N, C-alpha and C positions, 0 to 999 in steps of 0.2 A: 418292503421296499422302503428306502429311505427316504426320510422328510426333511425338506428344505429347511436350514436354518433362519431363524427371525428374530427380530425385536419387536414387542408388541406395545404399543403406547395408547393408553387412554382407552376410553370405552365410548358403544356407541355403534353407528352403522359400520360394518366392514368395510376398510379402505386398503388395498393392498398396493405397494410401491415398487416396482422393479428396476435396479438399477441398470446402467448402461456397462459396456464390453471393459473387462479389468476393473470395474468398480464393485462395489459392496453397498450392502445396506447402509452402512455409516453414512455414505455420501448424503443420505436424504434426512439424517438427523433431526437437522432446524427447522426444514420445512414439515417435516413428520410431526414434529412438537407442535407446530402451529396448527395444522390440521388437527390433530389430537385435542387440542383447546377448542377448538370449534365444534365439539361434540361426535367424533369419530373415534372408532377403534382402529388405529392404524397399524398395520403390518409391514414393516421394513425388511424385505425378503433378501437374502443372498440366493443368486440363482446357481446351479450346479457349475462346479470349477470355479467358483469365486466365493471370495469370503470364508465363512466358516462352514458353507453347505459340502455336501460329498462331491469327490473326484470322482469321474467317469469318462471313460474313453469316448463315450459316445455324447455326440453334441449336435443338435439340431434344433429347429424351431416348434416342431411338433412333439419332441421330447420335453423342451422347456416348458411348453404349454401344459403337457400332461403332470410334470412336476406341480404346477401350480393349482392342478385340479385336485391331486393327491393332498397337498399342502391344505386346500380349503376343505376337503373332505375329513382329514385329521383334524381340523379345527372345527368342524361343525358349521360351515360358512357356506348356506345354499347359495348365494350370490353377493357380488361385493362392488364397489367403484374400483376399477383397474388403472392405474397410471405408469405407465412405462416409458424410459427415457432410453433412446438409442437402440442398443440392442433388447433391452428390456421392452422398449415400444415394440419392435417386432414380436417379441414374446406374447405382449398384450393383444397384439392384432390378433394373433395365430388363435389366443385363448379364444376372443370375443368373436370370431369368425367360425370357430369349430364347436364351441359350447356356449353359444349367445346367450342362453337362460342363466349362465353364472356371471355373467357382467351387467350389473344394473347401469353403469356410464362408464365410458371410456375415455381415457385422456392420453394422447402420444405426444411426447416431448422431441422434437426434433429428428424426425424420421420419416421417410414415406412410404408406401406400399410398393417397392421398386428394388431392384437388385442393384447391390451397390458393390464395385469391383475393389478386391482387396488392397486397402490404403494404409496399412497400419506396419507396413514391413520398417519403417525408421524405428518405431517403437520396440520391435521386436529385436531389431540389430542391437539396439542400445541394451535392452536388458538381457540379452543374451552375453554382453560383456562384464556383467556383475559376477564375478567369482567369489561366493560366500566362504569360500575357504579363506581368502585374503581379506575379505572386507568385515571389519569388526563394528561399524556403526552406521547409522542413518547418515549422517554428514559424510562418510566416506563413500556410501552408496551414491548420494546425490552427487560428489565431485565426478565421481566415474560416469554418472550416467550423463552429467552435462557436457561431455565431450562428444556425444551423440544427439542429445535431444536439449536443444538450446531453450524452449520454452520452460520456464520456470513452474508454470501453472501446471504442464503435462506431468512435469517431473514429481512436484508435490502431489498431484493425483496417485501417480502409479506407485510413490513410495508410501502410501498410507497401508499399502498392502503388505509391506513389511511386517514380521513379526518372529521373535525368538522361538525358534525350532527346539533348541534345546541351550543350556547357558553358553553364552559366547558365540552363538551360531544363528545367523539371521537367514531366513527364507521368505519366499513369496506366498501369501495366502492362496493366489489362483494356481491353476493348474497350467502351469507355462506350456509344456510340451503339446497337451491336447489343443490349447487356444492357438499355438502357433500353426499348428497342422489343420485346423478347421477354419480357415479363413475365407473359404468360399461359401461355408454354411452359415458365418456370421453376415457375409453380405447378401445372403438368400433373401427371395421374396415368398410373402404368403400366396397361396393357391390363386390362380388366374381368376377362379370362379367365387372364391370366398368372398362372402356379403356379411356385414354386421348392421342392422337396422336400427339399433339402440342408439342413445344420444352420445355424441362423440366431440372431442374438442382435439384438433391439432394446434400445437403451439410450436412456433418455429422461431429461432434467433435472429434478427435482422442482419447480423454479421455472418450466419452460416449458410452454407452451401447444401445443408442435407436436404431440405426441403425449397423445391425452386417453384415460382409462379406456373410453370407448366406442369407440375405435378398435382394441381387442382383437380384435374378431370379424373384422375386416377385413384385420387382420394375419394371423390364422390363416388365412383364406380363401387368401389368395395364399402364405402361407408357413407349411404347416402345421405344420412342425418347429421354429417360433419360440419363443425366450422372451423375454420382456420383463422388463427389470430397471430400476431406478431409481438415478441418480445424484444424491446428497444434496448439497444447497447448490450449486445448479447450475442455471442457466437454457438458453438454447438453445446458447450455446457452452461446453457442458458438458466437453469435453476440456481446455480452458483454464482453466475454472474449478474443477474438481476431478479433476484429472489423476492424482493418485493412486489415487482410487477407480474412475477410468475404466480405467486401466492394469490394475488387480486383477481387476475384474470381467471384462475382455477376456480377460485371460490365462486365468482360470479355466475361461472359455468355450473358450478355443483348447486347454486342455489337457485337457477333458474328452472 
């Protein structure tokens, strides 16, 4: 079985970080370095069909959680702090509820234990118009994508996935076709009976609608020892939009 690709920073207590949908481990390099400086061994992990990890036609949260267990076994990690953002947060919740002994503390960034209807159509529409037989540079890719996606931040996030497949030919690291066809699985919820009783922190962006006040009871049902904190001046990419407060609140939780 294939092992997830990762970048490992620092020495100390293992701390796994799982990126969001269409993201990659590099998105967490800055914060990962800060956690490593506080005495953690930080594992920035690419989930399947993302970054430099393997591509597979199979994609659901049970499989994503099993990938992390296999990764932990490979690296001889009995248990770890696990932080997941968005899709990675769902993977982290699935892991914590199905393998609670492997997760010492859980941090979930801007995602709730509920079903999210598919809402990335405009992104896939834009990406599908990128013809890499015609596009020869990142600037050209950005110009084409800007016709469909106006938000510069979203475009920059997506274009981080570009790499040179061969000389003169760009491509995406993520598995475009599989991810486009698995939109329902990406919005999926953890099991209705899933519970993790370990210490848990949910962080939400004050400008994001992914975690609403009405989600608190659901969060407490699945994660009875959860606390919910808000990151100011931040939307869904809260770790990039207010990294200082994200770091401060997550460290307060880890030190408590």
